N, C-alpha and C positions, 0 to 999 in steps of 0.2 A: 408713442405719440403723445400729444398734449390734449387732454380732455378740455373741451370748451363748449359752452352752449351756443347754438346757432339760431339766431332769431329769424332769419329769412334765408331763402334759397340762394339768392344772389345779392351782391352788394354793389352799389354804384361805383364806377371807376373814379369819378370826379369827386367823390366825397373825401374831404381831407381826412387822412388816416387816423384811426383810433384803435389802438392795439387791443384786440379782443372784443367780445361782446357781452361779457358778464358784468355784473355790477361792480365787482372788485376791480376789474380791469378798467372800467369806465372812469372810476375815480382817479386813476393814474394818468388820464389823458391831460394834455396841456390845454390851456385856456383857448388858444386859437383853434385847436381841434374841435372843441365842444361848440364854439360859436359858429364855425363854418358848417358843422354837421346839421345845425338847426335852421340856418337861414338860406343857404344857397343850394341845397340839394335839388329842389324843384326847378331851379333856374339853370341847371347844368345842361349844356348842349348834348351830353351823351344820353340823357334820360329819354330823349325822343326816339331812340333806336333800340330795338330789343337786344341786339348783339353787344350793346355797350356795357353790359353788366357782367361782372366776373363771378365765378363760383366763390363760395364763402371761404374756402381754404386759400385761394389766391388773394382774396381781400385781406385775410389774416397775415399772409406773407408780405403783402404790400405794406401793411401797418408796421410790422416788425422791422422790415428793411428800411422804411422811411425814418423810423425813430433812431435806429442805430445801423450804421454801415456794416455790411457783412457779405458773406457768400451764401446764397440760397440754393439748395440742392433739391430738385424735384425728381420724382420718378419719371420714367419715359412716358411721353404722351400726356402728361398732366398739365401742359400748357405754359411752359416757361416763357415762350415768345409772347403769349398774351399778357403775362405779368410785365414783361419788358415794354410792351406797347402801352400798358397802363401808366408806367412811369414816363414814357415819352409824351403821352397825352397830358399828363399832369404837369410836367415841367414846361411844356410848350404852350399851355393855355395861360394867357396873361390875365384873363378875366376871372376865371374860377379855379385856377390851378395853384401852382407853387408861389407865384408872385403875389396872388391875393392872400394866400396864407401868411406870407411874410408881413403884409400890411396889417393884417389882423393881429399878428403877434407883436407888432410895433404900436398897437393901440391907436391906429388911425381910424377915425370915424367913417361911417358909410359914405357921407357926402364927399369927403376928401378922397376916399378910395375910388369912388365912381368917376370923379373928375380926373384922377391920375391914371385910370386904367387905359384910356385911349392912347396916351403917349408913353406908356410903360414899356420898357425894353425887356424882352424875355431873357432869362439867364442863358449863358453859353454852356451847352451840354454836348459832350461827345459820346457817341455810341461806337464801341470797338468790337472787332472780331466777328461781325456778322457776315455770313456767306451771301452770295449773289441772290439766290432764290429766297433767302430769308429777308433780305431787304425789300424785295417786292411784296412778300407776304405781309411784312410790317406795314407798308404803305396801304395795302389792300384792307388790312384790319382797321387801321385808323380811319380810312375813308368810309368804311362801312359803319363806323361809330359816329359818323357825322362830324368829324373833325374839320374845322375850317382850313381852307387851302393854305393860308398864311401860317397856320400852326403845324403843318406837316413838316417832318424832318427833311433836311436837305441832304441828298446823297452826293458825296464827293469821292470819286474814284481816281485811279491813276491817270485817266485820260481827260479829266475835267478841270479846267481853271488853272490860271497862273498864280504866282505868289501874291501879286498885288490884288488880284480879284479875290483870293481867299481871305486876305487880310481885311478887305472891306466887308466881306460876308461875316467874318468873325466879329467885327465891330458892331454889327447890327444885332448880334445875339441869336438865340434859337438853338434847336437841336440839330446836330450834324451826325450823319452816319458816314464814317470816314474810314479809309484804309490805314493800317498801322504805319506803313512806310511814309505816307504823306504827313501824318501827324507828327511823327518823330522828327522829321526834317523841319516842319513848321515850329516845333517847340525849340529846337536847337538854334534856329535862325531868329527867333523872336517874333515870327509872324503870328503865332498864337501865344499870347501872353498868359502866364499862369495866373496872374492876379485877376484876369477877366473870366477865367474858367470856373464855373460853379461846381462842376463835378463830372464824373465819368461813369458810364454804364457799360459793363463788360460782359459780352456774351461768350459762351463756351469757355468758362473760366477754368475748367480742368486742363486746358491747353496752355494756360499762362503759368509756366513753371520754369524757374532757373534762368540762367544768363542767356540762353539761346532764344528766349522769347522776346520779340520786339515789343509786345504789349507790356511785359514786365518792365522793360526799359522806359516806356512812356509813363507808366504809373510812378516809377521811381523818380523821374524828372519832375513830374507834376507835383508830387507830394513834397519833395525836397525844395523845389522852388517856392512853393507856398509857405513852407516852414521858414526858410531864410527871409522871405519877404515879410511875413507877419512879425518875425522877431526883429527885423531891421527897422520897420516903419511903425511898429507898435499898433498895427491895426487890430480890430476886434471883430468878431463875428456878429451877424445880425440875426436876431430872433430864432428860436427853435433850436433843438438839439442837432438838427441836421445841418444847419447853416454854420458849420464849424470853420475854424480858421484854416484848416488844411484842405478844404474842399472835400466833397463826398465822393466815395467810390462804392458802387453797388455792382455785385457780380452775380451771374446766373449760370447754371449748368443743369443738365439732366442726365449726366453720365457719372453716377456714383462709383462705378467700378474703376474708373480712371483715377479716382482720388485715393484708393486704397491699394493700388498696384505699385509696389516698390517700398523702399524704406522711408518712412515719415513723409509720404507723398503729400498728404493733406496739409501738413505744416509748411512744406515748401511752397505749395500753391498759395496758401494764405500769406506767407511772407512775400511772395512775388506780387500779390495783389495789394499789399500794404493794408491788410485787413486783420481783424482779431476775432470776429464772431462767425459762427456757422449756424445756419438755419436749415433744418432737415424736414422735408415733406415727402415721405414715401407713400406708397399706395395704402399701407396699413396704418397711416396716421389717422387719429380719431376724426379730425376735421375732414380729411379727404374721404374716408370711408363713409362718414355720415352724409356727406354731400352726394356722393356718387351712388349710394344705395337708396336714395329717396325714391327714385323712379328708374330703376335699372332696365336695360333692354331685355327682351325675351331671347335667350340664347339656346340654340340647339347645337350641341357639340357632337359632330358625327365622326367617328373613328373608322377609317377604311382600312381593313387588313391588306397586307401585301399579298400578291399572288404567290402560289407555291414556288414558282420559278424565281421570283424576286427574292423571296426569303432564302432560297438556296444560294443565289448569287451573293447575297449579303454575308452568308456564312463562309463562302469561299474567299471573299474579300478579306474577312477577318483572319482566316487561316493564312492567306498570303502575307498579311501584315505581321503575323507572329513569326513566320519564316524569315522575313526581312529583319526583324528585331533580333532574332537569334543570331543571324549571320553578322549583323552589325556589332553585336556584343563580342563575338569571337574575333572580329577583324580590327576593332578599335577599342583599346583599353581606356580611352579618355572619356567614353560615354557613360553617363550616369542615368540608368533607367529606373531609378527609384520613384520617379514621378508617376509611374503607372500603378504603384501600390500604396502610396500615401498621399495625403492632401497637401504636401509641401510644394507641389508644382515643379519638382526638379531642382529646388533651390538648396536642398540639403547637400552638404559637402560630400565629395566622394571619399569613401573609406580607403585607408592606406594598407589595410591588412589583406590577406589572401582571399578572404571570402566577403560576400556582400549580401545583406539581408534583402530578399526580394518578396517577402511576405511576412505576416505577423508572427508565424512560428516556424518559418522555413528558411534555411540558409543554403544557398546554392553556390557551389564552387565557381570561381570566376571563369574557369576554362571548361565547365560542364555544358556541353551543347545539347545534351539529351534531356534537359529539364523541360517539363511540359508546363508552359505558362498559361494559366487559366484566367487571363484577363478577358473581359466580356466585350461584346460588340459595342456596347455603350461607351466603353473606354476608347475603343478604336475610332469611334465617330467624334467624340467630344474632345479628344486630346489633340492639341496642335503640335504634332510631332516636328514639323518643319521649323516652327518658331523656337521650340524648346531646344532641339538639337543644334540649330544654327547658333543660338546664344551660347550654348555650352562649348562649341567648337570654333567659335569665331576667331579667337586669338591664335588657334593652331590650324586654321583652315589650309594654309599653304603646305602644311606637313602631312595632310591626309592623302591617302592613295585615291586613285580614280574609282576603285571599287566602293570605298566608303562614301564618297560623294554621290555615286550612283544610287546606293541604297537609301540615302537620305532623300534624294529626289524621288525615288520610287515610293517611299512612305507618304510623301506629299501627294503624289498622283493617286495612290490607292485610297487615301482619306477623302479625296475629292470625288472618287467614284461612288462613294456612298450617297452623296448629294445628287450626282448625275443620274443615279439609278431611279430616283423618285421624280426628278424634274424632266427627264427625257422619256420619250416613248421607246418602244422596243427597237425600232429601226434606227433611230438616232443614237441610242446607246451602243448598238452593234457597230455602227459606223465609227463611233468614237474609239471603241476598243481596237478596231482594225487600224485606225490611224496611229494610235499609240504603238501598236505592234510593228507597223512599218517604220516608224521613227526609231524604235529600239533596234531593229535589224540593220538600219543604216548607220548607227553610231558605233564608236569603237568599243564601248562598254555596254553590252546588252543588259536589259533588266533581269535581275536574278529571279524575281517572282514568276516570270512567264515560263520558266523551265520547271517549276514545281508542279506537283499534281493539282494543287488548288488553282494555279493559274490556267492550266489546260482545261480544267473543269469549268472555270469561269467563262472562257471563250466558247466552250461547247454549249453551255446553258444560254448565253446571250444569243448565239446563232439560232438555237431551237425556238426562241421566242419570235423569230422572224420567219424562218422557213426550215424545212426538214427535207432530207434526201431519203426517199422511201423506195424500197425494193418492191417492184410490181411484177416481176417475172424473171425468166432466165434461170440459169444454173449458177452454181457457186463460182465457177470460173469466169462466166460471162453474164453477170446479172444485168437486168434492166432497171435502171434507176430513174425515178421521177421526182421532180421538185414539187413539194407540197407547201403552199403558203399557210403560215400560221398567223402572223401579224397580230400579236397579242396587244390588246388595247390597254390604255392606262386605266387602272381601277378607279382612280379619282374622277376621271372624265365620265365614267358611267354613273358614279355617285352624283356628279354635277347635273347630269340629265334628270335624275330622280328628284333632286332638290328643286330645280326649275319647274318640274311638273307639280310638285307640292305647292310651290308659291302660287302657280296659276290656279290651282284648286282652292287654295285659301282665299285668294282675291275674288274669285267667282262667288264663293260662299259669302264673303263679306258684302259684296255688291247686292246679292240676293237678299241677305238679311237686312241691309240698309233700305232697300226698296220696300220691303214688307213693313218695316218699322216707321216709315214716313207717311203719316196720314194727312199732314197738312199741305202736301204738295211741294214742300221746300226741296231745292236741288240736293242731290246726293253726290258726294265726291266720287267721280267716275274715272280717275286716273291716279296712277301711282308709279313711282320710279323704283327700279331694282338696280342696286349697285353691286357689281361683281369685281372684287379686288384680287389681283394676281401679283406674283412676285416681281416680274420684270417684263421687258418687251418681248423676250422670246416666249415666255409663258402666255403673254397676251396673244401673240400670233398663233400659238398652238391652240388655245381655247377658241379663238375666232375661227380658225380653220375647222375645228371640230363642230362648232355650232352652225357655221355656214354650210357645211357639207351634209347636214342632216344626220349626223352620227359619226361614230368612230371608224367604221369600215372604209368609207371613201377617203377620209383624212389619212388613214394609215396607208391606203393604196397610193396616195399622192407621195407620201414619204418613201414608200417602197420603190416607186418609179424613179424618184430622185437617186436612190441608191443603185438601181439598175443602170441608170445613165452613167454613174461613176464607173461601174464595172465595165460597161460597154466602151467607154473611152479608153480604159486601160488595155483592152484586148484589140481595139480597132487597128493599131499599127501592125499587129501580127496577121490580120486578115486582109491586108491590101494586096494588090497584084504582086506576085513574086514572093509572097510570104506564105504563112500557114493559112489554111482555111479553118472554118469553125469546127469541123469534126475532129481536128487534131488537137483542140484545146483540152485541158483537163476537164473531167466530167462536171465538176461543180460550176466552173466558169462557163462551160458550154450550155448547161441548163439555165443559168442566169441570163445569158445572152438570148436564148430562145424565149425566155419569159418576158423579155423587154418589149417586144413588139405587141403581143396581145394585151398587156397591161396598158401600154401607151394608147392603143387604139380604143380600148374600152373606156378610158377616162376622157379622151379628147376627141375621138372620132377621126374620120379621114379628112374632113374639110379644113381643119385647123392645124394640120401637122407642120406645115412650113412656118406658120407664125410661132408655134411652140418652139421649133428649133432655133429660130432667131432669138427668142427671149432667153432660152437656155444658154446660148453662146454669149449673149450680153452679160448674163449673170456670172458666167465662168470668167469672163474678162474682169469683171468687178472684183471677184474673189482673188484673182491673180494680182491685181493692183493693190488690194488691201494687204495681201501677204508681203509684198515687196516693201510697202510703207511700214508695216509692222516690224519687219526684221531690221530695217534701218533704224527705227526708233529704239528697239531693244539694244542694238549695237552701240548707239550713242549713250544709252542709259547705263550700260554695264561697264563702260570704260573706267578702269582704275578701281573697280570694286573687287573685294576679296572673293565674294561669292558669285562672281560673274557666270561661272559655268552652271550653277544651279538656277540662276535667273534665266539663262538662255534655254535650259531644258524646260522650265515652266512656260516660256514663250512658245516653244514647240507644241506643248500640250494645248495652249490656247488656240493655236492654228488648227490643231486636230478638232477641237471643240467647235470652231467656226465652220469647218468643213462638214462636221456631222450634222449641223443644223439644216443643211440642205437648201437654203435660200427659199424657204416655203413661202415667204411673203412676196418676193419679186417675181418669181416665175409661176409657181403652181397656183397660188391663190388668185393672182391677177388673171391668169388664163381661165380659171374656173368662173370668176365673176363675169368674164366676157361671154362665156358660153351660156351659163345658167343664171341670167340676171333675175329671173323670177323664181329662183330656187326656194322651196318651202322649208321653213325651219320646223321640223317635225318632232323636235325633242319634247315639247310640251303640248303638242297638238295644235298649236296656232299656226298662222301663215305669215310670220314676220319676215320681211325682206331685209337682209343684212346689207349694210353699206358702210363705207368708211366716212366718218364725219370729219375727222381731222387727222390726216396722216402724220403731221408734225408732232402732235401730242400723243399719237397712237391710242386714241380713245374711240371705241366703236359703240354705236348706238343702234338698237332695234327700234324701228318706227312703231309708235304706240298702236297697239291693236287690242281692243277690248280693255283699254285702260292701263296696260302695262308697257313700260319702256325700260329697256335694259341698257345699262352703261357698264363698260369694262374699262378699268383703270389699273395701271401698275403701281406698286409701292415705290419702285425706283424713281418714278417721276414726281413723287410727292415729297417735297422737302419739309423741314420743320415748320409747323403751323399751316401748311398747305392742305392737310387732311381736314382740318376744321373748316377752312374756307370751302373746300369741295362739298362737304356734307351740308353746309348751310345754303350753298348754291343749288344743289340737286334736291335736297330735302327727301332722301329716299325713305320709303316705308319698309323696304326689305334690303338687307345687306348680306351678300354671300362672300365669305372669305375663303377663296380657293387656296390661298397660301396663308401662312401664319405671320403675324406681326404684333408683338405685345403693345407697341406704341399706338398702333391704330385701334386696338381693342379699347384702350383707355380713352382715346378720342371719341369712340362710339359711346362710351358711358357718359362723357360730358355732354355730347350732343343729345343723347336720350333724355337727360335731365332738363334740357332746354326746350324740349317739345311740349307745347301746350295746345289745348283746344281753343278755338276762337271764342266760343261762347262762354266758357268758364276758365279763364287763364289760371286761376289758382287751384283748380280741381286736379285730382290725380287721374291720369289716363287709365282707361281699362286695358286689360292685357291684350285685347285685339288691336287697340289703337297704338300700343307701344311699338317701338322699333323692334323688328324681327331680324335676328342675326343668326345665320347658319355658318357654323365654323367647321370646315372640312380639314381633316388631319389624317395622314397616314399613321397607322398604328405600329409601334415598335420599329420606327425608321429614323433616318437622320433628321427628318423634319420634326418628328415628335421629340426626339432627344434634345435637339438644339433649342426648341421652344421652351421645354422645361428647364434646361440649363440656363437660358437667358433670364428667366424669372428667378431661379434660385441664386444666380450670380448677383442680381440686383438686390435681392433681399439680404444676402450675406454682406454685401457692401454697405448697405444701410445699417445693419447690425453693428458692423465694425465702426462706422462713423458715429453712431449713437454712443457706443462704448468709449470712443476716443473723445467725444465732446464732454463726457462726464469728467475726464481727467485732463482736459486740455488746459495748459497754462495760458495766462493772459500775456500776450506778447506786446512789449513796449516798442513804439517806433524809435528807430535809431537812424541817425544821419551821419555819414562820414565827414570828418572835419576837413577832408581834402577835396570835397566837391565844390570847387571854387567857381565852376561855370554857373551853377545855380545862384551862388552868392553874388556874382557880378551882374547876372541878368536881373536879379531881384532889385538891384540898385538902379538899373536903367542907365540911359545916357552912354557916355564914353566908357564907363566902367563895364558895360555889358558887351563891348566889342571884343573881337578875338585878338586883334593886333595891339589894341591899346589898353588891355586889361592890366591893372596895377595891384590887384589883391595878391597877397602872398599865397604860396601853396598851402601853408599851415600856419596856425596862430599859436604862439607860446605865451600864455597869460602869466607865466611865472617870471618872465624876463622883465626886469625893471627898465627905467629910462623913458617910458612913455612912447617909444617908437619901435616899430618892428623893422627888421632888415628884410628887404625884398629878396626872395629866393631866386637864385640864378638858374634853377631848373626850368627847362623849356617844356611847354605844355600844349602849344597849339598844333593841331593836325587838320589838314584839309582832307575830307573823306568824300569819296564819290557816293552819290545818293543810292546807287544800286547796291552798295555794300551793306546797307542797313538791313538787308534780309538775313545777314549772317550774325553770329554772336560776338564777333570781334569789336565792333563799335561800342556795344554795351559794356564790354569789359574794359575797353580803353577809357570810357567815361567814368566808370566806377573806380578806375585806378588813378584818377586825378587829371586826366587829359581833357583839354578843351577842344571839342569837335566843331569843325566848320563844314557843314554839308554843302556840297557843290556838285555841279554837273561837269565832271572832269573828262577830258578827252584822252589825256595821257596819264596812265597810272590809276591806281585805286586809292592810295594813301600818299599824300605829300607831307613829308616830315619837316623839311626845310627847303631852302632854295637850291640845294644840291642833291637832296635825297628824294627819290621817287620809288615807290614800292608797288609792285603788281602782285596781288595776293592770289594764290591758287590753292584750292583744296585738292585732295588726291584725285578725286573724280574729274574735277575741272582741268587738272593738269593733263591727264590722259586725253580728254576731249580737245583741249587747245592744241596739243601736238598733232592730233589727227586731222583737224580741219585747218591747220596753218595759222590760226589766230595768234598764237603765242609769238611766232616770228615777227609779225607786224607790230605787236605790242612791245616786244623787246627793241625793235628797230626805232620805234617812236621814243622810247625812254632814253636810249643811247644818244639820239640826236638832240634831245632837249635838256638832259640833266647830266651833271658831272658824275653822279654816283647812282646809277640805276640798279635796282634790287629786285630780284624775283623771290618772293616769300612763298615757301612750300609749307603749308600748315596741315598738320595731321589731326585726326580725331583723337581726343584724349582717351576715349574708350577703346581704342584699337592699338595694335602694335605699332611702334615707331620704326616701321620698316617699309621702304618704298618697293622693294622687290625681294623675292625669296632668294636666300643666299645660294640655294642649289641651282638657280637659273642664271647666276652670274657667270660670265665667261670672259676670255681674254680678247675676243674679237668684237667688233662693232656690228650689231645687227639692227636692222630697221624696225623690228618688232619689239626691241628691248627698250624700256623707259630710260635706263641709265645711259644707253648709247645715244638716245635722242638728246639727253641733257648734255652729254659730252659734245655733240655736234653743235648744240646751241651756244655753249660757252666758247667754242672755237670760232664761231661766226661773230660773236660779240664779246671780245675779251674784257671790255669794261663792265660787263654784267656781273653782279654779285648775287650769289645764291644764299638765301637765309633759310635755315632749317628750323622749324618750330614744332615742338611736341604738342602744344596746345595753345589756345588763345592767350592764356595767362603768361606763357613763355614769350609770346609775341609782344605783349606789353613791356616786358623787361627789355627785349631787344630794341623796341622803339625808343625807350627812355635812354638807352646807351647811345643810340645813333644820334639823338638830338643834342647831346652834350656838346658844348663849345661851338654851336651853330646858331645862326639867327633864326628867329621865328619865321614861319612860312608866310609869304604874301599870298593871301587867298585869291585876290583879283588876278595876279599874274599866273597863278596855277590854273585858274579857269581859262585864261587866255591862251595858254600853251596848247598848241595843236590846231588852233583855228587859223583862219586867213589873216586875222589881225596880228598874229605873231610874226609876220613876214619882216617887219622892221627889225626885230631882234636877230633874225637870221642874217639880214644885210649888215648889221652892225657887228656881227661876229659873236654875239652873246653878251649879256651884261647881268650883273647881280647873280652870277653863278649859273645862269641859264646858258645852255649850249656852249659850254667851254670844252675845247679839245685839249689834248695833251700838249704840254709846253714844248716837248721835243718833237714837234711835227716836222714833216719833210719839206715845208715851204709851200705846200698846196693851199689854195684858198678854200678852206672848208665851207665858208658861207656861200661862195659861188657854186661849189659842188652841190650843196643842199638846195640852193635855189634852182639849179639845173634840173634836179629831180622833181621839182614842183611844176615845171613847164608841161603843157599838154602834150601827150604822146611820148614823153621821155620816161623810161623805166631803167631798171638796173641792167638790162640786157644791152640796150643801145647807148647808154650814157658813156660807157668806156670808149666806144668808137668815136662819139662826138668829141670827147675831151682830147683824143689823140689827133683829131683833125682841126680843132679850134683852140685858140689860146685863151679866149674869154667869151663871155656871153655876148659882148658887143660884136665880136667876129661872127658868132653864130647867127646873130640877127641880120647881118648884112649878106648872108648867103642867098643864092637864088633858089627858086623852087626845085630845079633839077638837082642841085647840089644837096639840098636838104633831104630830098627823097632818096638820093644815093647813100647818104651817111646814116640817116635815122630809119629808113624804110619808107615805102610808099605812103602808108597811112599816117605814120607819125610825122613824116616830113611835110605832108600837106597840112596837118594840124599846126605844126610850128610856123609854117609860112603864113597861114591865116592869122595866127595869134599875134605875130610880130607886126602885122600890117593892118590890124583891125583898129578902127577909131574908138576912142573912149566913149564918145556920144554918137549914137547912130544918127 
């Protein structure tokens, strides 16, 4: 970290930045920074609100980033969104913000500055890459700071505004939070002019990397256009280091791990961002540590040991994983398992010799299956087997046997069981295991681990946590068996009960102490909020069920009844008339069916049985509908993917997880609330009545009794920055973290430092008045291991970034000499148009004569705006092509007046064949263009193979992709197939296709496929559009195409109509009965009405 003195706890957001607070750093500040910091701090609009002040380390980051553009990397939860909001506030405020600082830098006196502030136009700033929830948090934060309405950023999404409206908005200036797809189109069309854009603020900068990023495409265009513009017109910057001629770019991220994953990842990100500097603010930074440790919260970290049965289940899961890995190593020689024993993460190359090193001093023969691998449970939990093995075998996935694929899927399932063990209660975990076992029995390749001793022991232990079959009498040949309920509770829920009781005792003691200490009769604070944070919505429902039912036994009984209902439904068909009766069932199923009635009557009584049955049936129907939609979605998602089988198996696991949850919210809890509306919450001795305050937000509140109100919120509903807003809204005195989240812990530290007493704002709070945090954590479990690994991973990432920053070279900005689109747009006027551009593709300054010869290479391409989500437009632009974004109806890329290209990735190709969309697209291209092309573009990181060679055959099959392509080309002989290994190969193909052809007419390309193109059809085509073969058979192609456009006419009845009528005029003169006979009843009526309907009613 950087050691620096901190003069105050917080620094005003609106204070013009001054890098650092020490005397040496103060001397380095520019003149406008010093003058602004003395005169206008007290007049800032943000000073009136307590939330308008940033922690000192964020103010330091603000100063550094304002002085020099760069990428600022903060630790999780340290408030990068607040830093972004500070910049938005600073650049959007015309009175005390960036515009005022420019006036001071230009030596404008106070009278002139005040007179011009009213009509001053704010700079045009774009904020990129913000998610939906983060946009709302940004607006909420700025509003809480007292930002005027006209200074708030304008949010522009895909559904808002047309081109002319956006152009008018950009002309007025201001800050715009915009999607990448809209901005890239506006930049290429000239709607957003680079000379008017002051700069860009980029969120989640770790995602901006390489040619596939649309944000990188935007930043490259912005910087290059500004570069050519400034060099062509000789403009100069205005005041300050930040008002540079290229426009500023400031990037933010809180994910340092993404910047160190892969080869030179951080350098690639900085290059894509067009930045040179890196600013690091980890939790161990001197400024961060000094700020957050001034008034830290009082934290009680409570480690809950696992129950003995849970520990044994964990050991058996690890044993099952070892067995799977041994079997995988024997059956697949392509797998490298060295990532289990070194820190290389599996990136080390496989050895070519006969042995492989699996330990520091141990070599195991490659074929030795008896080796005992002693990797720990921690490695089983923390290692992402599915990701590592899939990356290793991705190129050879089609060559793997079904057994190897099944083992890889089993490893993923077993690693997830470690997490389900601590998240689910005993009944839900047992139901999950049963669902996985049923799916394995129904598949053609059963899971190997279930047949091992560890797998059988795992199922036995999971069942014994729910119920046991006990012998109560009889002899060995005919024993009497009885079912004994165990229903083991979650240990953490018991710990939660104790924590809530402790909070109530502390609050009661605090109230009593406050009453005794107040002799002047002044009021004492008699209310407090308790915030209980859980992982997700499922955990929220589980905790709410536990608390609302007065303890764990009744909540467990509800889950057990749900499981008994599932068993009862399975055996019900066998007990119908004509089938088996209950006594003929297996012993275990019979005992479970007998247990169903008493448990059900105990929980709900006899008066509400019918209502309960209706609710259960309704929930069962909902689950069936969800499974049908989920399977359809997975089927669409996996088409064309190499690992489709593994994804489908994971989807089956998700269905089993959903079924194991038991619909506790919809049926059980609702029924319980109906019956016991006055149920006492006996966990902490109070009588709080639980109710649902907001079902949409899934937030439950206990009505305040004796001054305490309990709020339960899930982490999954809190986006970036929303946690800080939640804490300031609720202002809790006690926080219970039922699940772990490092980001929220740091948000609590920031909130704790902002807590002040009303009487003495500058005084330090006593330990009793500080924020009380109770942190619940399972000991030696998946939760504990993942929490520690998350912190270690972030620290290691920052250590690597600090080391990289020491030796990071200064990157100089470079611009390609063939980026003529920016050069033409920088000149404006006709030179910036696509069809009338006259600048050469490249300039040769060594050639004499004073005049350059215009290049004959064609460069204009009309691109459908939906294609800007892919990497190809960025690569085409970088390769010298001029792109014209347009809303195309036919085709994705129009290269010339005769070439139309429909681009398909591999996954999209499979999906388009299955839903029939590709046939319609090919038909439209053939009808309107002389040379229609289907571009099949592969991922450069995968094999250039559409189908496994072993699956090819001599016959046409409906499920084979090659057969489908054959049928498509037979149906459309004019269709050309273009095979491209990567987007860069596509660029070469496009350049060759455009040779010796005229440039594309963008307006005509947009018109093709609309109703306005009917004139071209009637004229038989012009300028290359809709040209048939010269050796046609004499048929009027235009008339046939026009016939297909008539209402009711399709490819099925068109042939019969043409056999009966010689022309469209003959068709129009037919009577109603003749039209109905030829075209059909419905189509004939449509045609008769169409031919006789008046133009004006």
